[in-house]
N, C-alpha and C positions, 0 to 999 in steps of 0.2 A: 465254923458256916456261912454261906459268902446266901445273899439276901440277892435274889433273881427278879423279883419284883417288880416290874414297867411302874413308871409314875402315873399317880391317878390323874386321870382326865382333871382342867382347872375345870371349877363352878359353869364358868361361862357355856360349854362343853355339853355339860354333864344335862345344861338345860334347854339347848338348844338341840337336844335328838332326843329328848321328853317331848320338847312342842314337835316336830319331827314325826313321834310318834302319833300322839292327839292328832297332827292332822290328816296321814293316812288313813288313822284306824272314821272318823270324821267323814274322811272319805268313801273310803268301803262301805261302810256301817251303813247308809239308806240303803243296795243295794243288796243289802244280806236281810232286809224285813220281807216280809212274804206280804203281797201284794191281795186283799182282795179282785183285783179284776183280772182276769180268766175266763179262759169259758164253765158253762154250767157243768156241776157233776154233784153228782152222789159222792159223800165223801166216805157215808160209812150207814150198815144196818148193824141194829141191833136187835136179837130176840128171844123174847125170855116167856115160860125157861127153854132154853135148850136145847137140850133132856128131855126126854121124855117114855115110858117103856110102852110094848103093841098092845099092851090093855087098853093104856090112857088115849093112842091113838083110836080106840073104838070113841070115842064117848064129843057128844056133839052137846057137852052142857060142861064144857073148861075149854080157856081159851090158852091159844096165845095173845104177847102183844109188840110188834113191832116197831119199829122207830128208825126209822129213816136221821138219815140229818144230809145237807145238800147244802154247796155254795151258788155264787154268782147266777144265778136266777135273775132279770132283771125282772123278769112280769110272773106275778099270782102262781102259787102251783095249783094245777088247777085235779089232776091226779093223779094217782100214785099205785103199787101195785107190789106187791110182795111172791117170789114163786118156787117151785124145786127145780133146778133146773135140767136134774135128771133123775126120775121120769119129770119131765113135763108137768106140771101143777100150780092151777095159778089157787094163790089163797082167798077166801073171800070173808073181809072183813068188814064185821056189823056194822063198824062205826071208824070215820075217816077224823082226824081234825091237823088240820096244819096250819102251823104258825112261822108263818117267815121262812125259814131254815131247818124246823122242825117237820117231821112227818108223821103221825103215829099213825098205826092203824091198827085197832082196837079190835076183841072179841071173836077172831080168829079162830074156830073154831075145831080141837086136836082134831077132827077127826080127818082137816086135812090131809093124816101121814097114816089113815086106815089101808093097809093092807100090804104095805112096804114092809119088807123084809131089817130087820134088826141093821145096823150099821151108823155109815155118819154120808148125810146129802148139806147137801153144798146150793145156800137159795142166795137169788139174787136180783134185782129191786127195777125196777120203773120208775119214770118223774118225766110229768108233763107238763112245761106251762103252756100258755097261750102262742107261743113262737119258737119252741126247744124243745124239744126229746130229750132224756137220755133212760140211758138200760147199765145195769152192770152184775156179769154175771157171777163175780165172785163174792162177795159183800161177808158172807159168815156161816154157821155150818149149826144143824140141827142134829141130834146122834137117837136113834130108839133102837131102845136096846128091849131084850128080852124079858 
């Protein structure tokens, strides 16, 4: 049987190749890092609970809590809202807490969903600072069951 293997590369050639690979990675890697600079935007909306029954939707003594995550707002957030996209209904929170990039709207009565048929409802949010406003219509859903 005949061996047809190529001769192994010399140690200096392998070292040079590793050096090139490392240099290439160091050149490319900084461009792959996600930077915080960019347009102000709403990153996410989380709502709890995300499913309610029609009987719960009529109650004003049970509540939703909505958490909005934002990024790249240069100045302080001064207002935020959460809404059902269709049919258009804006939540009325009892309390709003703003901690830089996290906004918590709490004490939103479940009656916000009163009269709605069973189904999945898309929620959006808007956030305002002193100089910028952002609105995102498709962030999460709430399901109303029978």
